[in-house]
C-alpha positions in Angstrom: 0.0 0.0 0.0 2.8 2.4 0.8 4.6 1.8 -2.5 1.4 2.3 -4.4 0.6 5.5 -2.5 4.0 6.9 -3.0 3.8 6.0 -6.8 0.4 7.8 -7.1 1.7 10.9 -5.2 4.9 11.0 -7.3 3.0 10.7 -10.6 0.1 13.0 -9.8 1.5 15.4 -7.2 0.1 18.4 -9.0 -3.4 16.9 -8.7 -3.0 15.5 -5.2 -5.5 16.4 -2.6 -4.4 16.9 1.1 -5.8 13.5 1.9 -3.4 11.8 -0.4 -0.4 13.2 1.5 -2.1 12.5 4.9 -2.9 8.9 4.1 0.6 8.2 2.9 2.2 10.0 5.8 0.0 8.0 8.3 1.0 4.8 6.5 4.6 5.7 7.0 4.0 6.5 10.7 2.3 3.2 11.2 5.4 1.3 10.2 7.6 3.9 12.0 9.4 5.2 8.9 9.6 8.6 10.4 11.9 10.2 7.9 9.6 9.2 5.0 6.6 10.4 7.0 8.3 13.7 7.7 9.1 14.2 4.0 5.5 13.5 3.1 3.9 15.7 5.8 6.4 18.5 5.0 5.4 18.4 1.4 1.8 18.6 2.5 2.5 21.6 4.6 4.4 23.3 1.7 1.6 22.6 -0.7 -1.3 23.2 1.7 0.0 25.4 4.5 -3.5 26.1 5.9 -4.5 22.5 6.2 -4.0 21.2 9.7 -3.3 17.6 8.6 0.3 18.2 7.6 1.1 20.1 10.8 -0.6 17.3 12.9 1.5 14.7 11.1 4.7 16.6 11.8 3.6 17.1 15.4 3.1 13.3 15.8 6.6 12.7 14.4 8.1 15.3 16.8 6.3 13.6 19.7 7.6 10.1 18.7 11.1 11.5 18.6 10.6 13.3 22.0 11.3 16.6 20.3 9.0 18.5 22.7 9.8 22.0 21.4 9.1 20.8 17.9 5.9 19.1 19.0 4.7 22.2 20.8 5.4 24.3 17.7 3.6 21.9 15.4 0.6 21.3 17.6 0.2 25.1 18.0 0.3 25.4 14.1 -2.7 23.0 14.0 -4.7 25.5 16.0 -3.4 28.5 14.0 -4.5 27.1 10.7 -7.8 25.5 11.6 -11.2 26.8 12.6 -13.0 25.4 15.7 -14.1 22.9 16.7 -10.6 21.7 17.3 -9.7 18.0 17.7 -9.6 17.1 21.4 -6.4 15.1 20.7 -4.6 18.3 19.7 -5.2 19.7 23.2 -4.2 16.5 24.9 -1.0 16.1 22.8 -0.1 19.8 23.2 -0.6 19.5 27.0 1.5 16.4 27.2 4.3 18.1 25.3 4.2 21.1 27.7 4.4 18.6 30.6 7.4 17.0 29.0 9.1 20.4 28.9 8.0 21.1 32.5 5.8 24.0 31.3 3.1 23.2 33.9 1.2 26.5 33.6 0.9 26.1 29.8 -0.1 22.5 30.2 -2.8 23.4 32.8 -4.2 26.1 30.5 -4.2 23.8 27.6 -6.1 21.0 29.5 -8.6 23.5 30.9 -9.2 24.8 27.4 -9.8 21.3 26.2 -12.4 20.8 28.9 -14.2 24.0 27.7 -14.4 22.8 24.1 
């Protein structure tokens, strides 16, 4: 499936929808090919900067790599480019990244905001 997805994206990149990038990036994530997933989600962000899916994929990769500053930056980008309602997982993941960086006040604010939504 990954090979076919990559072939389609390579052949028809100019016609590719955001979902094509997202599906392939998630397939790479599922087999823990983080570099390939990062390239795919980065291409998605470059082509569709206002689509949260690419940012969320990059945030997941940063989280898997324990790059907490990168994860915080990417999860915040999801909120910046999307309209409410926001995915509850974005709040949870952002809050966890803040906790990993010992940013307890930011984590608390994020979790409280999640409860309000």
